[in-house]
C-alpha positions in Angstrom: -78.7 -72.5 -68.6 -75.7 -74.6 -67.7 -73.4 -71.6 -67.8 -75.6 -69.5 -65.5 -75.8 -72.5 -63.0 -72.0 -72.7 -63.1 -71.7 -69.0 -62.4 -74.2 -69.1 -59.6 -72.5 -72.2 -58.0 -69.0 -70.6 -58.2 -70.3 -67.3 -56.8 -71.8 -69.2 -53.9 -68.6 -71.1 -53.3 -66.5 -67.9 -53.2 -69.0 -66.4 -50.7 -68.9 -69.5 -48.6 -65.1 -69.4 -48.7 -65.2 -65.8 -47.5 -67.4 -66.8 -44.6 -64.9 -69.5 -43.6 -61.5 -67.8 -44.3 -62.3 -64.2 -43.2 -63.1 -65.2 -39.5 -60.0 -67.5 -39.4 -57.8 -64.6 -40.6 -59.3 -62.3 -38.1 -58.9 -64.9 -35.3 -55.4 -66.2 -36.0 -53.7 -63.3 -37.8 -53.1 -59.7 -37.3 -55.3 -59.1 -40.4 -55.5 -55.6 -41.8 -57.4 -54.3 -44.8 -56.7 -50.9 -46.5 -58.6 -49.3 -49.4 -61.6 -51.6 -49.3 -63.8 -48.7 -50.6 -62.2 -49.2 -54.0 -64.0 -52.6 -54.3 -67.5 -51.1 -53.8 -69.6 -50.9 -56.9 -67.2 -52.9 -59.1 -68.4 -55.7 -61.3 -67.3 -57.4 -64.5 -65.7 -56.9 -66.9 -62.8 -56.5 -64.5 -59.2 -57.6 -64.0 -58.0 -58.1 -60.5 -54.1 -57.8 -60.4 -52.0 -58.7 -57.4 -48.5 -59.8 -56.2 -48.0 -63.4 -55.6 -46.2 -65.0 -52.6 -48.4 -67.8 -51.3 -50.9 -70.4 -52.7 -53.6 -68.9 -50.5 -53.3 -65.5 -52.2 -56.6 -65.8 -54.1 -58.6 -66.6 -51.0 -57.0 -64.0 -48.7 -57.4 -61.4 -51.4 -61.1 -62.2 -51.8 -61.6 -62.4 -48.0 -60.5 -58.8 -47.7 -63.3 -57.7 -50.1 -66.7 -56.6 -48.8 -68.9 -59.7 -48.4 -71.7 -58.0 -50.4 -69.8 -57.4 -53.7 -70.5 -58.0 -57.3 -66.9 -59.2 -58.1 -67.2 -62.9 -57.2 -66.4 -65.3 -58.7 -62.9 -64.4 -59.7 -61.4 -66.6 -62.4 -57.7 -66.7 -61.5 -55.2 -67.7 -64.2 -53.3 -70.8 -63.1 -50.3 -72.6 -64.5 -51.4 -75.7 -66.5 -49.1 -78.0 -64.4 -51.2 -77.3 -61.3 -54.5 -77.9 -63.1 -53.5 -81.4 -64.0 -52.6 -82.4 -60.4 -55.3 -84.7 -59.0 -56.3 -82.7 -55.8 -55.0 -79.2 -56.5 -56.4 -79.3 -60.1 -59.8 -80.4 -58.9 -60.0 -77.6 -56.3 -58.8 -75.0 -58.8 -61.3 -76.2 -61.4 -64.2 -75.9 -58.9 -63.2 -72.3 -58.1 -63.1 -71.5 -61.8 -59.4 -71.2 -62.3 -58.3 -70.7 -65.9 -55.5 -73.0 -67.1 -52.6 -71.3 -68.8 -50.1 -73.4 -70.6 -46.6 -71.8 -70.8 -45.1 -71.8 -74.3 -48.4 -71.9 -76.1 -48.1 -68.2 -77.2 -49.6 -65.2 -75.5 -52.7 -64.7 -77.6 -53.5 -68.4 -77.6 -53.0 -68.7 -73.8 -55.3 -65.7 -73.2 -58.2 -66.8 -75.4 -60.2 -68.1 -72.4 -59.6 -65.1 -70.1 -60.5 -62.8 -73.0 -63.8 -64.7 -73.5 -64.6 -64.4 -69.8 -64.0 -60.6 -69.8 -66.1 -60.2 -73.0 -68.9 -62.0 -71.1 -68.6 -59.4 -68.3 -66.7 -61.8 -66.0 -63.8 -61.1 -63.6 -60.3 -62.4 -64.2 -57.6 -62.6 -61.6 -53.9 -62.0 -62.7 -50.7 -62.6 -60.8 -48.5 -60.9 -63.4 -45.3 -62.3 -61.9 -46.4 -65.7 -63.1 -45.2 -67.5 -60.0 -44.4 -67.1 -56.3 -41.9 -64.4 -55.3 -38.7 -65.9 -53.9 -39.2 -64.2 -50.6 -41.5 -61.7 -48.9 -41.3 -58.3 -50.4 -39.6 -59.3 -53.6 -41.3 -58.8 -57.0 -40.5 -60.9 -60.0 -40.6 -59.5 -63.6 -44.1 -59.0 -64.8 -45.5 -61.1 -67.7 -47.1 -59.2 -70.6 -50.6 -60.8 -70.5 -52.3 -58.4 -68.1 -51.2 -55.5 -70.2 -52.2 -57.2 -73.5 -55.8 -57.8 -72.3 -56.0 -54.5 -70.6 -55.1 -52.7 -73.8 -57.1 -54.8 -76.1 -60.4 -54.8 -74.1 -59.9 -51.5 -72.2 -61.3 -53.0 -69.0 -60.7 -51.6 -65.5 -57.9 -53.1 -63.4 -58.1 -53.4 -59.6 -54.6 -53.3 -58.2 -54.1 -55.3 -54.9 -51.1 -55.8 -52.7 -50.8 -58.6 -50.2 -48.2 -58.1 -47.4 -47.0 -60.8 -45.1 -48.3 -63.9 -46.9 -44.8 -65.0 -47.9 -44.0 -65.6 -44.2 -47.3 -67.4 -43.5 -47.0 -71.0 -42.4 -49.0 -73.3 -40.1 -47.0 -72.6 -36.9 -47.1 -68.8 -37.0 -50.7 -69.0 -38.0 -51.7 -71.2 -35.1 -49.6 -69.2 -32.7 -51.2 -66.0 -34.0 -47.9 -64.4 -35.0 -48.8 -63.8 -38.7 -49.2 -60.2 -39.9 -51.1 -59.9 -43.1 -52.3 -56.7 -44.8 -54.3 -56.5 -48.0 -54.3 -53.1 -49.7 -56.6 -52.2 -52.6 -55.9 -49.3 -54.9 -57.9 -47.2 -57.2 -59.0 -49.0 -60.4 -57.3 -47.9 -63.6 -57.1 -48.7 -67.2 -54.0 -49.4 -69.3 -54.8 -46.3 -71.4 -54.1 -44.2 -68.3 -50.6 -45.7 -68.2 -49.7 -46.3 -71.8 -52.1 -44.4 -74.0 -50.0 -44.9 -77.1 -50.1 -48.7 -76.9 -52.3 -50.6 -79.3 -53.4 -54.3 -79.3 -50.9 -54.8 -82.2 -47.9 -53.8 -80.1 -44.9 -56.2 -79.7 -44.7 -58.6 -76.8 -41.8 -56.7 -75.2 -43.9 -53.5 -75.2 -46.7 -55.3 -73.4 -44.2 -56.7 -70.9 -42.9 -53.1 -70.2 -46.5 -51.9 -69.8 -47.2 -54.7 -67.4 -44.2 -53.5 -65.3 -45.6 -50.0 -65.3 -49.0 -51.5 -64.1 -47.3 -53.5 -61.4 -45.7 -50.3 -60.0 -49.2 -49.6 -58.7 -49.1 -52.8 -56.7 -45.6 -52.1 -55.4 -46.7 -48.7 -54.2 -49.7 -50.4 -52.4 -47.3 -52.9 -50.9 -45.2 -50.1 -49.4 -48.4 -48.6 -48.0 -49.2 -51.9 -46.4 -45.8 -52.0 -44.8 -46.5 -48.9 -42.8 
């Protein structure tokens, strides 16, 4: 079917990107991976949740995963304004990014990610909703990841990316960049907020998302060591 071809093509693209980006990271950066064992055996439905400091976060995160995995392709949520840009939007679309339009309402904005998860797909969340202002800072988490986590009770793989906020072309080419990707144990929102239901208020989901992001902050601190 058309959908299965799309899935196969996107999976092949993610694997090809791994083959390109992983050796470059190893050659030009001090690239370190922690907790990779938490990726093994995982497949959809799955939410991948990480901090966000650089536009290359999705590709570095995926390059830290084992090559032989059942997680690819990861459908990362992307702001609608990037999806309509000629070049960036085209690249994001090919990789399967899901357009999210701010102001459209949480449930409406998450209809497509919910559908992907119900079809046993993998969705990538940067709950902060944008780049951190500087390396090591965390912005307030948006409620979406908690809402879908509670509603669908799917596992969430927490990931912390250290050093990406300081990555630029010069320290990359001069091999001065230090990047660490740390994976944590998958969890469900029921482990964190067992009392929360899909009918909770938006602020309750936002608070739950903050609780979930604590896992990422803890992994970030591990990556600093």
